[in-house]
All heavy atoms as TSV, in Angstrom:
chain	resi	resn	atom	element	x	y	z
A	1	MET	N	N	0.919	-1.222	-0.096
A	1	MET	CA	C	0.062	0.020	-0.087
A	1	MET	C	C	0.860	1.262	0.015
A	1	MET	O	O	1.795	1.396	0.824
A	1	MET	CB	C	-0.851	-0.037	1.226
A	1	MET	CG	C	-1.615	1.382	1.517
A	1	MET	SD	S	-2.728	1.324	2.833
A	1	MET	CE	C	-1.843	0.862	4.268
A	2	PHE	N	N	0.598	2.103	-0.844
A	2	PHE	CA	C	1.361	3.398	-1.034
A	2	PHE	C	C	0.686	4.412	-0.130
A	2	PHE	O	O	-0.641	4.467	-0.222
A	2	PHE	CB	C	1.542	3.833	-2.378
A	2	PHE	CG	C	2.378	3.000	-3.300
A	2	PHE	CD1	C	1.970	2.231	-4.259
A	2	PHE	CD2	C	3.807	3.091	-3.084
A	2	PHE	CE1	C	2.824	1.533	-5.170
A	2	PHE	CE2	C	4.705	2.367	-3.839
A	2	PHE	CZ	C	4.130	1.598	-4.863
A	3	VAL	N	N	1.441	5.263	0.535
A	3	VAL	CA	C	0.952	6.410	1.250
A	3	VAL	C	C	1.618	7.625	0.597
A	3	VAL	O	O	2.814	7.521	0.586
A	3	VAL	CB	C	1.205	6.163	2.698
A	3	VAL	CG1	C	0.704	7.426	3.525
A	3	VAL	CG2	C	0.465	4.915	3.288
A	4	THR	N	N	0.850	8.707	0.501
A	4	THR	CA	C	1.431	9.870	-0.016
A	4	THR	C	C	1.428	10.915	1.136
A	4	THR	O	O	0.379	11.099	1.764
A	4	THR	CB	C	0.677	10.458	-1.257
A	4	THR	OG1	O	0.689	9.479	-2.253
A	4	THR	CG2	C	1.156	11.786	-1.698
A	5	LEU	N	N	2.521	11.666	1.276
A	5	LEU	CA	C	2.578	12.689	2.354
A	5	LEU	C	C	2.557	13.979	1.601
A	5	LEU	O	O	3.193	14.255	0.612
A	5	LEU	CB	C	3.901	12.598	3.092
A	5	LEU	CG	C	4.347	13.832	3.941
A	5	LEU	CD1	C	3.321	14.023	4.956
A	5	LEU	CD2	C	5.767	13.502	4.417
A	6	SER	N	N	1.613	14.893	2.020
A	6	SER	CA	C	1.433	16.111	1.560
A	6	SER	C	C	1.497	17.187	2.730
A	6	SER	O	O	0.936	16.930	3.754
A	6	SER	CB	C	0.105	16.369	0.847
A	6	SER	OG	O	-0.045	15.536	-0.289
A	7	MET	N	N	2.111	18.223	2.427
A	7	MET	CA	C	2.285	19.329	3.521
A	7	MET	C	C	1.861	20.640	2.836
A	7	MET	O	O	2.296	20.991	1.750
A	7	MET	CB	C	3.734	19.287	4.008
A	7	MET	CG	C	4.265	18.004	4.533
A	7	MET	SD	S	5.954	18.111	5.063
A	7	MET	CE	C	6.731	18.499	3.584
A	8	ILE	N	N	1.024	21.380	3.579
A	8	ILE	CA	C	0.591	22.678	3.118
A	8	ILE	C	C	1.307	23.729	3.960
A	8	ILE	O	O	1.250	23.778	5.274
A	8	ILE	CB	C	-0.914	22.825	3.136
A	8	ILE	CG1	C	-1.480	21.790	2.223
A	8	ILE	CG2	C	-1.377	24.217	2.715
A	8	ILE	CD1	C	-2.931	21.709	2.342
A	9	PHE	N	N	1.987	24.581	3.289
A	9	PHE	CA	C	2.698	25.829	3.904
A	9	PHE	C	C	2.098	27.114	3.364
A	9	PHE	O	O	1.795	27.252	2.136
A	9	PHE	CB	C	4.212	25.739	3.663
A	9	PHE	CG	C	4.865	24.498	4.186
A	9	PHE	CD1	C	5.101	23.445	3.352
A	9	PHE	CD2	C	5.505	24.563	5.354
A	9	PHE	CE1	C	5.781	22.249	3.775
A	9	PHE	CE2	C	6.113	23.494	5.911
A	9	PHE	CZ	C	6.245	22.275	5.107
A	10	CYS	N	N	1.909	28.089	4.296
A	10	CYS	CA	C	1.472	29.329	3.785
A	10	CYS	C	C	2.415	30.487	4.369
A	10	CYS	O	O	3.064	30.244	5.413
A	10	CYS	CB	C	0.051	29.673	4.406
A	10	CYS	SG	S	-1.153	28.397	3.893
A	11	LEU	N	N	2.606	31.512	3.626
A	11	LEU	CA	C	3.317	32.605	4.037
A	11	LEU	C	C	2.945	33.216	5.326
A	11	LEU	O	O	1.600	33.445	5.522
A	11	LEU	CB	C	3.369	33.792	3.022
A	11	LEU	CG	C	4.227	33.623	1.711
A	11	LEU	CD1	C	4.018	34.750	0.725
A	11	LEU	CD2	C	5.714	33.547	2.248
A	12	ALA	N	N	3.754	33.396	6.245
A	12	ALA	CA	C	3.391	34.066	7.560
A	12	ALA	C	C	2.783	35.382	7.336
A	12	ALA	O	O	1.791	35.680	8.023
A	12	ALA	CB	C	4.561	34.047	8.380
A	13	SER	N	N	3.307	36.208	6.435
A	13	SER	CA	C	2.765	37.563	6.173
A	13	SER	C	C	1.493	37.491	5.352
A	13	SER	O	O	0.836	38.649	5.369
A	13	SER	CB	C	3.881	38.416	5.531
A	13	SER	OG	O	4.173	37.722	4.329
A	14	ASP	N	N	1.220	36.506	4.758
A	14	ASP	CA	C	-0.048	36.459	3.768
A	14	ASP	C	C	-0.492	35.035	3.726
A	14	ASP	O	O	-0.198	34.219	2.894
A	14	ASP	CB	C	0.255	37.070	2.367
A	14	ASP	CG	C	-0.896	37.075	1.483
A	14	ASP	OD1	O	-2.022	36.773	2.007
A	14	ASP	OD2	O	-0.795	37.533	0.289
A	15	PRO	N	N	-1.278	34.699	4.693
A	15	PRO	CA	C	-1.881	33.218	4.829
A	15	PRO	C	C	-2.575	32.772	3.664
A	15	PRO	O	O	-2.982	31.667	3.583
A	15	PRO	CB	C	-2.619	33.302	6.160
A	15	PRO	CG	C	-2.200	34.537	6.868
A	15	PRO	CD	C	-1.926	35.387	5.908
A	16	THR	N	N	-3.036	33.679	2.642
A	16	THR	CA	C	-3.750	33.237	1.554
A	16	THR	C	C	-2.685	32.711	0.420
A	16	THR	O	O	-3.213	32.150	-0.553
A	16	THR	CB	C	-4.565	34.372	0.963
A	16	THR	OG1	O	-3.711	35.432	0.417
A	16	THR	CG2	C	-5.429	34.843	2.003
A	17	GLN	N	N	-1.426	32.901	0.573
A	17	GLN	CA	C	-0.444	32.437	-0.389
A	17	GLN	C	C	0.117	31.208	0.181
A	17	GLN	O	O	1.026	31.237	1.040
A	17	GLN	CB	C	0.587	33.455	-0.463
A	17	GLN	CG	C	0.168	34.689	-1.023
A	17	GLN	CD	C	-0.302	34.611	-2.458
A	17	GLN	OE1	O	0.200	33.923	-3.290
A	17	GLN	NE2	N	-1.444	35.153	-2.729
A	18	CYS	N	N	-0.373	29.947	-0.348
A	18	CYS	CA	C	0.115	28.713	0.214
A	18	CYS	C	C	0.665	27.838	-0.889
A	18	CYS	O	O	0.402	28.001	-1.929
A	18	CYS	CB	C	-1.216	28.031	0.781
A	18	CYS	SG	S	-1.911	28.889	2.185
A	19	ARG	N	N	1.420	26.899	-0.453
A	19	ARG	CA	C	2.157	25.916	-1.347
A	19	ARG	C	C	1.894	24.513	-0.769
A	19	ARG	O	O	1.874	24.319	0.517
A	19	ARG	CB	C	3.597	26.200	-1.424
A	19	ARG	CG	C	3.988	27.468	-1.989
A	19	ARG	CD	C	5.345	27.721	-1.976
A	19	ARG	NE	N	6.210	26.907	-2.869
A	19	ARG	CZ	C	7.385	26.888	-3.009
A	19	ARG	NH1	N	8.097	27.676	-2.409
A	19	ARG	NH2	N	8.058	25.933	-3.767
A	20	THR	N	N	1.624	23.464	-1.720
A	20	THR	CA	C	1.459	22.127	-1.220
A	20	THR	C	C	2.832	21.443	-1.622
A	20	THR	O	O	3.104	21.632	-2.868
A	20	THR	CB	C	0.374	21.509	-1.930
A	20	THR	OG1	O	-0.918	22.050	-1.547
A	20	THR	CG2	C	0.294	19.998	-1.497
A	21	ILE	N	N	3.475	20.782	-0.679
A	21	ILE	CA	C	4.627	20.081	-0.963
A	21	ILE	C	C	4.543	18.655	-0.691
A	21	ILE	O	O	3.949	18.218	0.245
A	21	ILE	CB	C	5.780	20.726	-0.004
A	21	ILE	CG1	C	5.882	22.189	-0.081
A	21	ILE	CG2	C	7.101	19.978	-0.269
A	21	ILE	CD1	C	6.308	22.698	-1.445
A	22	ASN	N	N	5.053	17.818	-1.640
A	22	ASN	CA	C	5.085	16.378	-1.615
A	22	ASN	C	C	6.408	15.898	-1.455
A	22	ASN	O	O	7.116	15.783	-2.549
A	22	ASN	CB	C	4.302	15.697	-2.659
A	22	ASN	CG	C	2.754	16.197	-2.794
A	22	ASN	OD1	O	2.546	16.993	-3.465
A	22	ASN	ND2	N	2.009	15.649	-1.874
A	23	PRO	N	N	7.090	15.785	-0.389
A	23	PRO	CA	C	8.422	15.444	-0.268
A	23	PRO	C	C	8.633	14.016	-0.798
A	23	PRO	O	O	7.881	13.127	-0.778
A	23	PRO	CB	C	8.815	15.517	1.103
A	23	PRO	CG	C	7.544	15.258	1.844
A	23	PRO	CD	C	6.490	15.761	0.991
A	24	MET	N	N	9.996	13.840	-1.327
A	24	MET	CA	C	10.336	12.361	-1.660
A	24	MET	C	C	10.806	11.630	-0.457
A	24	MET	O	O	11.721	12.092	0.166
A	24	MET	CB	C	11.528	12.482	-2.720
A	24	MET	CG	C	11.131	12.900	-4.065
A	24	MET	SD	S	10.012	11.740	-4.893
A	24	MET	CE	C	11.073	10.351	-4.893
A	25	ILE	N	N	10.112	10.592	-0.248
A	25	ILE	CA	C	10.538	9.655	0.749
A	25	ILE	C	C	11.269	8.429	0.211
A	25	ILE	O	O	10.772	7.896	-0.867
A	25	ILE	CB	C	9.277	9.133	1.648
A	25	ILE	CG1	C	8.439	10.320	2.132
A	25	ILE	CG2	C	9.630	8.246	2.762
A	25	ILE	CD1	C	9.201	11.255	3.217
A	26	PRO	N	N	12.367	8.064	0.661
A	26	PRO	CA	C	13.177	6.885	0.108
A	26	PRO	C	C	12.312	5.590	0.058
A	26	PRO	O	O	11.575	5.410	0.978
A	26	PRO	CB	C	14.354	6.893	0.900
A	26	PRO	CG	C	14.488	8.066	1.553
A	26	PRO	CD	C	13.165	8.639	1.737
A	27	ASP	N	N	12.432	4.873	-1.082
A	27	ASP	CA	C	11.745	3.566	-1.089
A	27	ASP	C	C	12.230	2.609	-0.016
A	27	ASP	O	O	11.546	1.705	0.338
A	27	ASP	CB	C	11.849	2.849	-2.472
A	27	ASP	CG	C	11.086	3.644	-3.576
A	27	ASP	OD1	O	10.199	4.317	-3.168
A	27	ASP	OD2	O	11.650	3.487	-4.808
A	28	SER	N	N	13.361	2.945	0.443
A	28	SER	CA	C	13.940	2.100	1.526
A	28	SER	C	C	13.212	2.381	2.987
A	28	SER	O	O	13.268	1.514	3.882
A	28	SER	CB	C	15.445	2.181	1.762
A	28	SER	OG	O	15.679	3.561	2.163
A	29	GLU	N	N	12.416	3.420	2.953
A	29	GLU	CA	C	11.701	3.739	4.157
A	29	GLU	C	C	10.230	4.020	3.869
A	29	GLU	O	O	9.811	5.172	3.836
A	29	GLU	CB	C	12.280	5.047	4.818
A	29	GLU	CG	C	13.767	4.886	5.185
A	29	GLU	CD	C	14.262	6.268	5.610
A	29	GLU	OE1	O	13.657	7.234	5.901
A	29	GLU	OE2	O	15.509	6.308	5.695
A	30	PRO	N	N	9.500	2.909	3.330
A	30	PRO	CA	C	8.108	3.229	2.970
A	30	PRO	C	C	7.325	3.743	3.960
A	30	PRO	O	O	7.402	3.448	5.145
A	30	PRO	CB	C	7.710	1.844	2.459
A	30	PRO	CG	C	8.512	0.774	3.175
A	30	PRO	CD	C	9.821	1.585	3.367
A	31	LEU	N	N	6.351	4.731	3.614
A	31	LEU	CA	C	5.408	5.194	4.605
A	31	LEU	C	C	4.244	4.318	4.860
A	31	LEU	O	O	3.768	3.686	3.915
A	31	LEU	CB	C	4.798	6.568	3.981
A	31	LEU	CG	C	5.784	7.705	3.950
A	31	LEU	CD1	C	5.080	8.939	3.361
A	31	LEU	CD2	C	6.325	8.060	5.344
A	32	THR	N	N	3.777	4.275	5.933
A	32	THR	CA	C	2.453	3.722	6.356
A	32	THR	C	C	1.552	4.889	6.945
A	32	THR	O	O	2.184	5.866	7.209
A	32	THR	CB	C	2.792	2.459	7.537
A	32	THR	OG1	O	3.155	3.149	8.621
A	32	THR	CG2	C	3.752	1.553	6.936
A	33	MET	N	N	0.377	4.519	7.178
A	33	MET	CA	C	-0.542	5.457	7.639
A	33	MET	C	C	-0.199	5.848	9.120
A	33	MET	O	O	-0.477	6.935	9.561
A	33	MET	CB	C	-1.905	4.909	7.686
A	33	MET	CG	C	-2.575	4.994	6.283
A	33	MET	SD	S	-2.469	6.579	5.422
A	33	MET	CE	C	-3.791	7.414	6.144
A	34	SER	N	N	0.547	4.926	9.761
A	34	SER	CA	C	0.979	5.334	11.179
A	34	SER	C	C	2.331	5.952	11.193
A	34	SER	O	O	2.619	6.965	12.217
A	34	SER	CB	C	0.917	4.044	12.122
A	34	SER	OG	O	1.863	3.159	11.477
A	35	SER	N	N	3.133	5.780	10.213
A	35	SER	CA	C	4.491	6.525	10.185
A	35	SER	C	C	4.352	7.720	9.354
A	35	SER	O	O	5.313	8.684	9.644
A	35	SER	CB	C	5.658	5.568	9.631
A	35	SER	OG	O	5.379	5.424	8.271
A	36	CYS	N	N	3.481	8.012	8.614
A	36	CYS	CA	C	3.391	9.280	7.889
A	36	CYS	C	C	3.331	10.574	8.682
A	36	CYS	O	O	3.948	11.440	8.299
A	36	CYS	CB	C	2.207	9.077	6.855
A	36	CYS	SG	S	2.044	10.460	5.688
A	37	PRO	N	N	2.436	10.670	9.647
A	37	PRO	CA	C	2.413	11.898	10.426
A	37	PRO	C	C	3.815	12.311	11.044
A	37	PRO	O	O	4.228	13.352	11.132
A	37	PRO	CB	C	1.392	11.603	11.462
A	37	PRO	CG	C	0.546	10.521	10.973
A	37	PRO	CD	C	1.440	9.701	10.106
A	38	ILE	N	N	4.468	11.218	11.356
A	38	ILE	CA	C	5.934	11.415	12.057
A	38	ILE	C	C	6.828	11.976	10.886
A	38	ILE	O	O	7.524	12.930	11.078
A	38	ILE	CB	C	6.400	10.212	12.713
A	38	ILE	CG1	C	5.527	9.818	13.958
A	38	ILE	CG2	C	7.879	10.378	13.219
A	38	ILE	CD1	C	5.632	8.466	14.440
A	39	ALA	N	N	6.770	11.324	9.766
A	39	ALA	CA	C	7.658	11.696	8.658
A	39	ALA	C	C	7.232	13.192	8.340
A	39	ALA	O	O	8.122	13.840	7.949
A	39	ALA	CB	C	7.424	10.775	7.492
A	40	GLY	N	N	5.966	13.433	8.466
A	40	GLY	CA	C	5.578	14.879	8.006
A	40	GLY	C	C	6.107	15.873	8.858
A	40	GLY	O	O	6.454	16.960	8.549
A	41	GLN	N	N	6.149	15.589	10.172
A	41	GLN	CA	C	6.757	16.492	11.156
A	41	GLN	C	C	8.307	16.762	10.841
A	41	GLN	O	O	8.759	17.869	10.817
A	41	GLN	CB	C	6.654	15.995	12.583
A	41	GLN	CG	C	5.268	16.017	13.088
A	41	GLN	CD	C	5.135	15.417	14.462
A	41	GLN	OE1	O	6.012	15.091	15.191
A	41	GLN	NE2	N	3.830	15.304	14.925
A	42	ILE	N	N	8.996	15.617	10.531
A	42	ILE	CA	C	10.403	15.653	10.218
A	42	ILE	C	C	10.564	16.457	8.937
A	42	ILE	O	O	11.455	17.456	8.868
A	42	ILE	CB	C	11.045	14.314	10.125
A	42	ILE	CG1	C	10.879	13.515	11.545
A	42	ILE	CG2	C	12.383	14.307	9.562
A	42	ILE	CD1	C	11.295	12.119	11.499
A	43	GLU	N	N	9.879	16.132	7.813
A	43	GLU	CA	C	10.025	16.740	6.620
A	43	GLU	C	C	9.607	18.259	6.732
A	43	GLU	O	O	10.203	19.081	6.014
A	43	GLU	CB	C	9.317	15.967	5.609
A	43	GLU	CG	C	9.858	14.677	5.256
A	43	GLU	CD	C	11.219	14.521	4.652
A	43	GLU	OE1	O	11.487	15.576	3.921
A	43	GLU	OE2	O	11.975	13.726	5.137
A	44	SER	N	N	8.530	18.487	7.369
A	44	SER	CA	C	8.159	20.018	7.473
A	44	SER	C	C	9.215	20.802	8.196
A	44	SER	O	O	9.350	21.929	7.782
A	44	SER	CB	C	6.733	20.068	8.097
A	44	SER	OG	O	6.774	19.651	9.370
A	45	ALA	N	N	9.794	20.225	9.203
A	45	ALA	CA	C	10.941	20.943	10.023
A	45	ALA	C	C	11.925	21.304	8.981
A	45	ALA	O	O	12.484	22.431	8.969
A	45	ALA	CB	C	11.388	20.171	11.148
A	46	LYS	N	N	12.314	20.339	8.227
A	46	LYS	CA	C	13.402	20.493	7.261
A	46	LYS	C	C	13.018	21.676	6.177
A	46	LYS	O	O	13.836	22.462	5.792
A	46	LYS	CB	C	13.703	19.200	6.288
A	46	LYS	CG	C	14.410	18.113	7.153
A	46	LYS	CD	C	14.571	16.950	6.242
A	46	LYS	CE	C	15.000	15.677	6.945
A	46	LYS	NZ	N	15.032	14.655	6.154
A	47	TRP	N	N	11.826	21.532	5.764
A	47	TRP	CA	C	11.362	22.515	4.646
A	47	TRP	C	C	11.292	23.906	5.163
A	47	TRP	O	O	11.760	24.845	4.612
A	47	TRP	CB	C	9.964	22.151	4.128
A	47	TRP	CG	C	9.581	22.825	2.883
A	47	TRP	CD1	C	9.944	22.311	1.576
A	47	TRP	CD2	C	8.966	23.972	2.581
A	47	TRP	NE1	N	9.387	23.109	0.506
A	47	TRP	CE2	C	8.872	24.115	1.275
A	47	TRP	CE3	C	8.313	24.907	3.390
A	47	TRP	CZ2	C	8.129	25.256	0.668
A	47	TRP	CZ3	C	7.781	26.048	2.924
A	47	TRP	CH2	C	7.763	26.117	1.482
A	48	ILE	N	N	10.837	24.050	6.454
A	48	ILE	CA	C	10.639	25.340	7.150
A	48	ILE	C	C	12.037	25.980	7.464
A	48	ILE	O	O	12.185	27.170	7.371
A	48	ILE	CB	C	9.830	25.333	8.380
A	48	ILE	CG1	C	8.336	25.183	8.060
A	48	ILE	CG2	C	9.983	26.563	9.250
A	48	ILE	CD1	C	7.410	25.071	9.180
A	49	ASN	N	N	13.014	25.158	7.688
A	49	ASN	CA	C	14.335	25.517	7.873
A	49	ASN	C	C	14.889	26.377	6.632
A	49	ASN	O	O	15.585	27.233	6.764
A	49	ASN	CB	C	15.263	24.424	8.281
A	49	ASN	CG	C	16.629	24.931	8.713
A	49	ASN	OD1	O	16.769	25.730	9.448
A	49	ASN	ND2	N	17.741	24.162	8.175
A	50	ASP	N	N	14.521	25.808	5.486
A	50	ASP	CA	C	14.895	26.336	4.165
A	50	ASP	C	C	14.040	27.539	3.676
A	50	ASP	O	O	14.356	28.125	2.706
A	50	ASP	CB	C	15.039	25.235	3.008
A	50	ASP	CG	C	15.994	24.136	3.403
A	50	ASP	OD1	O	17.069	24.501	4.105
A	50	ASP	OD2	O	16.060	23.080	2.847
A	51	HIS	N	N	12.820	27.635	4.252
A	51	HIS	CA	C	11.794	28.573	3.860
A	51	HIS	C	C	11.291	29.212	5.122
A	51	HIS	O	O	10.115	28.971	5.361
A	51	HIS	CB	C	10.822	27.832	2.968
A	51	HIS	CG	C	11.252	27.253	1.799
A	51	HIS	ND1	N	11.740	25.773	1.794
A	51	HIS	CD2	C	11.457	27.558	0.402
A	51	HIS	CE1	C	12.175	25.469	0.705
A	51	HIS	NE2	N	11.944	26.479	-0.129
A	52	PRO	N	N	12.003	30.057	5.781
A	52	PRO	CA	C	11.627	30.618	7.022
A	52	PRO	C	C	10.327	31.497	6.984
A	52	PRO	O	O	9.786	31.783	7.999
A	52	PRO	CB	C	12.810	31.249	7.596
A	52	PRO	CG	C	13.746	31.566	6.389
A	52	PRO	CD	C	13.325	30.438	5.421
A	53	LYS	N	N	9.997	31.981	5.845
A	53	LYS	CA	C	8.843	32.955	5.699
A	53	LYS	C	C	7.526	32.300	5.739
A	53	LYS	O	O	6.470	32.803	5.715
A	53	LYS	CB	C	8.981	33.845	4.525
A	53	LYS	CG	C	10.115	34.831	4.573
A	53	LYS	CD	C	10.376	35.678	3.416
A	53	LYS	CE	C	11.463	36.593	3.559
A	53	LYS	NZ	N	11.572	37.392	2.440
A	54	TYR	N	N	7.598	30.860	5.646
A	54	TYR	CA	C	6.411	30.101	5.660
A	54	TYR	C	C	5.950	29.432	6.905
A	54	TYR	O	O	6.955	29.197	7.753
A	54	TYR	CB	C	6.499	29.042	4.560
A	54	TYR	CG	C	6.404	29.417	3.186
A	54	TYR	CD1	C	7.491	30.051	2.506
A	54	TYR	CD2	C	5.202	29.318	2.544
A	54	TYR	CE1	C	7.339	30.506	1.278
A	54	TYR	CE2	C	5.009	29.814	1.098
A	54	TYR	CZ	C	6.282	30.353	0.515
A	54	TYR	OH	O	6.051	30.830	-0.678
A	55	GLU	N	N	4.807	29.068	7.091
A	55	GLU	CA	C	4.337	28.332	8.282
A	55	GLU	C	C	3.543	27.132	7.795
A	55	GLU	O	O	2.976	27.171	6.799
A	55	GLU	CB	C	3.360	29.247	9.082
A	55	GLU	CG	C	4.069	30.391	9.814
A	55	GLU	CD	C	3.167	31.230	10.598
A	55	GLU	OE1	O	1.940	31.038	10.472
A	55	GLU	OE2	O	3.558	32.013	11.425
A	56	LEU	N	N	3.770	26.037	8.599
A	56	LEU	CA	C	3.116	24.768	8.363
A	56	LEU	C	C	1.533	25.040	8.603
A	56	LEU	O	O	1.171	25.417	9.761
A	56	LEU	CB	C	3.707	23.566	8.988
A	56	LEU	CG	C	2.962	22.314	8.934
A	56	LEU	CD1	C	3.043	21.686	7.464
A	56	LEU	CD2	C	3.460	21.305	9.934
A	57	GLN	N	N	0.661	24.609	7.803
A	57	GLN	CA	C	-0.755	24.658	7.897
A	57	GLN	C	C	-1.380	23.348	8.195
A	57	GLN	O	O	-2.270	23.064	9.004
A	57	GLN	CB	C	-1.440	25.389	6.842
A	57	GLN	CG	C	-1.091	26.727	6.629
A	57	GLN	CD	C	-1.451	27.622	7.821
A	57	GLN	OE1	O	-2.599	27.522	8.308
A	57	GLN	NE2	N	-0.449	28.452	8.251
A	58	ARG	N	N	-0.744	22.351	7.378
A	58	ARG	CA	C	-1.457	20.985	7.546
A	58	ARG	C	C	-0.613	19.989	6.912
A	58	ARG	O	O	0.256	20.152	5.990
A	58	ARG	CB	C	-2.821	21.008	6.759
A	58	ARG	CG	C	-3.492	19.636	6.798
A	58	ARG	CD	C	-4.751	19.605	6.062
A	58	ARG	NE	N	-4.811	20.550	4.954
A	58	ARG	CZ	C	-5.975	21.087	4.616
A	58	ARG	NH1	N	-7.053	21.056	5.212
A	58	ARG	NH2	N	-5.860	21.934	3.403
A	59	ILE	N	N	-0.623	18.799	7.649
A	59	ILE	CA	C	0.234	17.551	7.159
A	59	ILE	C	C	-1.010	16.628	6.835
A	59	ILE	O	O	-1.889	16.475	7.611
A	59	ILE	CB	C	1.052	16.885	8.122
A	59	ILE	CG1	C	2.164	17.867	8.470
A	59	ILE	CG2	C	1.575	15.541	7.709
A	59	ILE	CD1	C	3.033	17.341	9.655
A	60	GLN	N	N	-0.877	16.112	5.636
A	60	GLN	CA	C	-1.923	15.189	5.120
A	60	GLN	C	C	-1.316	13.823	4.585
A	60	GLN	O	O	-0.478	13.991	3.793
A	60	GLN	CB	C	-2.820	15.773	4.077
A	60	GLN	CG	C	-3.984	14.916	3.591
A	60	GLN	CD	C	-4.892	15.790	2.652
A	60	GLN	OE1	O	-4.718	16.833	2.283
A	60	GLN	NE2	N	-5.770	15.052	2.034
A	61	CYS	N	N	-1.956	12.764	5.032
A	61	CYS	CA	C	-1.490	11.408	4.604
A	61	CYS	C	C	-2.651	10.668	3.898
A	61	CYS	O	O	-3.716	10.702	4.398
A	61	CYS	CB	C	-0.950	10.607	5.761
A	61	CYS	SG	S	0.424	11.371	6.600
A	62	THR	N	N	-2.325	10.350	2.685
A	62	THR	CA	C	-3.507	9.668	1.965
A	62	THR	C	C	-2.898	8.386	1.336
A	62	THR	O	O	-1.722	8.317	0.948
A	62	THR	CB	C	-3.945	10.602	0.887
A	62	THR	OG1	O	-2.882	11.005	0.193
A	62	THR	CG2	C	-4.627	11.782	1.345
A	63	VAL	N	N	-3.847	7.406	1.162
A	63	VAL	CA	C	-3.467	6.201	0.614
A	63	VAL	C	C	-3.607	6.430	-0.971
A	63	VAL	O	O	-4.537	6.931	-1.434
A	63	VAL	CB	C	-4.446	5.146	0.904
A	63	VAL	CG1	C	-4.197	3.841	0.153
A	63	VAL	CG2	C	-4.365	4.766	2.536
A	64	GLY	N	N	-2.386	6.054	-1.579
A	64	GLY	CA	C	-2.574	6.158	-3.072
A	64	GLY	C	C	-1.089	6.382	-3.582
A	64	GLY	O	O	-0.160	6.320	-2.865
A	65	LYS	N	N	-0.996	6.674	-4.879
A	65	LYS	CA	C	0.210	6.859	-5.625
A	65	LYS	C	C	0.968	7.960	-5.066
A	65	LYS	O	O	0.586	9.016	-4.753
A	65	LYS	CB	C	-0.052	7.153	-7.070
A	65	LYS	CG	C	0.936	7.368	-8.013
A	65	LYS	CD	C	0.572	7.704	-9.357
A	65	LYS	CE	C	1.684	7.939	-10.218
A	65	LYS	NZ	N	1.269	8.345	-11.665
A	66	ARG	N	N	2.383	7.579	-4.928
A	66	ARG	CA	C	3.214	8.507	-4.545
A	66	ARG	C	C	3.786	9.359	-5.706
A	66	ARG	O	O	3.908	8.911	-6.856
A	66	ARG	CB	C	4.558	7.936	-3.917
A	66	ARG	CG	C	4.209	7.192	-2.657
A	66	ARG	CD	C	5.463	6.954	-1.965
A	66	ARG	NE	N	6.227	5.794	-2.514
A	66	ARG	CZ	C	7.255	5.476	-2.057
A	66	ARG	NH1	N	7.868	6.048	-0.932
A	66	ARG	NH2	N	8.118	4.534	-2.543
A	67	PHE	N	N	4.100	10.630	-5.463
A	67	PHE	CA	C	4.554	11.550	-6.470
A	67	PHE	C	C	6.138	11.239	-6.771
A	67	PHE	O	O	6.892	10.946	-5.890
A	67	PHE	CB	C	4.410	13.049	-6.070
A	67	PHE	CG	C	2.940	13.444	-6.028
A	67	PHE	CD1	C	2.421	13.341	-4.719
A	67	PHE	CD2	C	2.284	13.942	-6.872
A	67	PHE	CE1	C	1.122	13.680	-4.509
A	67	PHE	CE2	C	0.994	14.286	-6.842
A	67	PHE	CZ	C	0.305	14.119	-5.524
A	68	LYS	N	N	6.441	11.460	-7.985
A	68	LYS	CA	C	7.821	11.227	-8.364
A	68	LYS	C	C	8.648	12.195	-7.726
A	68	LYS	O	O	9.742	11.932	-7.177
A	68	LYS	CB	C	8.015	11.250	-9.874
A	68	LYS	CG	C	7.378	10.022	-10.624
A	68	LYS	CD	C	8.220	8.885	-10.387
A	68	LYS	CE	C	7.675	7.649	-11.250
A	68	LYS	NZ	N	8.279	6.525	-11.090
A	69	GLN	N	N	8.465	13.482	-7.929
A	69	GLN	CA	C	9.210	14.589	-7.380
A	69	GLN	C	C	8.421	15.911	-7.573
A	69	GLN	O	O	7.914	16.055	-8.609
A	69	GLN	CB	C	10.636	14.689	-7.989
A	69	GLN	CG	C	11.503	15.645	-7.346
A	69	GLN	CD	C	12.921	15.652	-7.893
A	69	GLN	OE1	O	13.171	14.760	-8.657
A	69	GLN	NE2	N	13.753	16.458	-7.430
A	70	GLN	N	N	8.535	16.837	-6.640
A	70	GLN	CA	C	7.938	18.179	-6.623
A	70	GLN	C	C	8.982	19.009	-6.051
A	70	GLN	O	O	9.429	18.848	-5.025
A	70	GLN	CB	C	6.639	18.272	-6.021
A	70	GLN	CG	C	5.988	19.562	-6.163
A	70	GLN	CD	C	4.652	19.658	-5.537
A	70	GLN	OE1	O	4.006	18.666	-5.234
A	70	GLN	NE2	N	3.944	20.810	-5.488
A	71	GLY	N	N	9.415	20.089	-6.769
A	71	GLY	CA	C	10.345	21.032	-6.370
A	71	GLY	C	C	9.760	21.921	-5.188
A	71	GLY	O	O	8.551	22.105	-5.012
A	72	ALA	N	N	10.745	22.403	-4.431
A	72	ALA	CA	C	10.314	23.235	-3.261
A	72	ALA	C	C	10.917	24.598	-3.309
A	72	ALA	O	O	11.951	24.742	-3.827
A	72	ALA	CB	C	10.789	22.526	-1.876
């Protein structure tokens, strides 16, 4: 079963400006519905470190196809 991790970040100065990020998780560490929220916390901390003007709005884990890659 594939699980897709999605994170939504919005600009702190303008919460209407949001981005959805789908980080690449290595195949050697497959996500499950129970591990996905933890991975989301780890990945969102990394993303915010590189994009300090954004705030995390939501972590979403869904069953389904994983994305190949999405730039951040």
